[in-house]
C-alpha positions in Angstrom: 9.4 -4.8 15.7 7.9 -0.7 15.6 4.6 0.1 16.5 1.7 -2.1 15.4 3.0 -3.7 12.5 3.5 -7.4 12.8 6.3 -7.7 10.9 9.4 -5.5 9.3 10.2 -5.3 5.7 14.1 -5.6 5.1 15.6 -2.4 3.3 16.2 -4.2 0.0 12.7 -5.0 -0.2 11.4 -1.9 1.1 10.5 -1.1 -3.0 6.7 -1.3 -3.8 5.9 -4.1 -6.1 4.5 -3.2 -9.4 0.9 -4.7 -7.7 1.2 -2.4 -4.5 2.0 0.9 -6.4 -0.6 -0.1 -8.8 -2.9 -0.6 -5.6 -1.8 2.8 -3.8 -2.3 4.5 -6.8 -6.1 3.4 -6.8 -6.7 4.4 -3.5 -5.4 7.6 -4.0 -7.8 8.3 -6.8 -10.3 7.4 -4.2 -11.5 3.8 -4.8 -12.9 1.3 -1.7 -10.8 -2.0 -1.1 -13.8 -3.6 -3.2 -13.3 -1.5 -5.9 -9.4 -2.1 -6.0 -10.3 -5.6 -5.8 -12.5 -5.9 -8.7 -10.3 -2.9 -11.0 -7.0 -5.1 -10.4 -8.9 -8.4 -10.3 -7.2 -9.2 -6.9 -9.3 -11.1 -4.1 -10.2 -8.7 -1.5 -8.1 -10.9 1.2 -4.9 -10.1 -1.3 -5.8 -6.4 -1.2 -6.0 -6.3 2.4 -2.4 -8.1 2.5 -1.0 -5.2 -0.1 -2.7 -2.5 1.8 -0.7 -3.9 5.3 2.4 -4.2 3.1 2.3 -0.9 1.6 1.9 0.9 5.1 4.8 -0.8 6.4 7.3 -0.4 3.3 6.5 3.1 3.3 6.7 3.7 6.7 3.3 4.9 7.2 0.7 4.4 10.1 -2.1 4.1 8.1 -3.6 4.1 4.6 -4.1 8.0 4.7 -0.3 8.6 5.4 0.9 5.9 3.4 -0.8 7.9 0.4 1.0 10.9 1.6 3.9 9.5 1.7 3.8 8.0 -1.6 3.0 11.2 -3.3 6.0 13.1 -1.7 8.2 10.1 -2.7 6.8 10.2 -6.6 5.0 6.9 -6.2 1.6 8.4 -7.3 0.4 11.1 -9.0 
């Protein structure tokens, strides 16, 4: 276990799912959690879980860092 993360994602599953990628893009576009939930037809709890998984999968320290890493990796524009 590293840092504050409660779980590790195995390397073979470190790629973002389509839903996680859509959420990362929505967050990069400036949407709040509530707006992301509404836009993607997800429960707020699901959005919170996806955010946590995105942070872990990208090896980020927080969501701002995850967006920056996503941009550098070409996952979002």
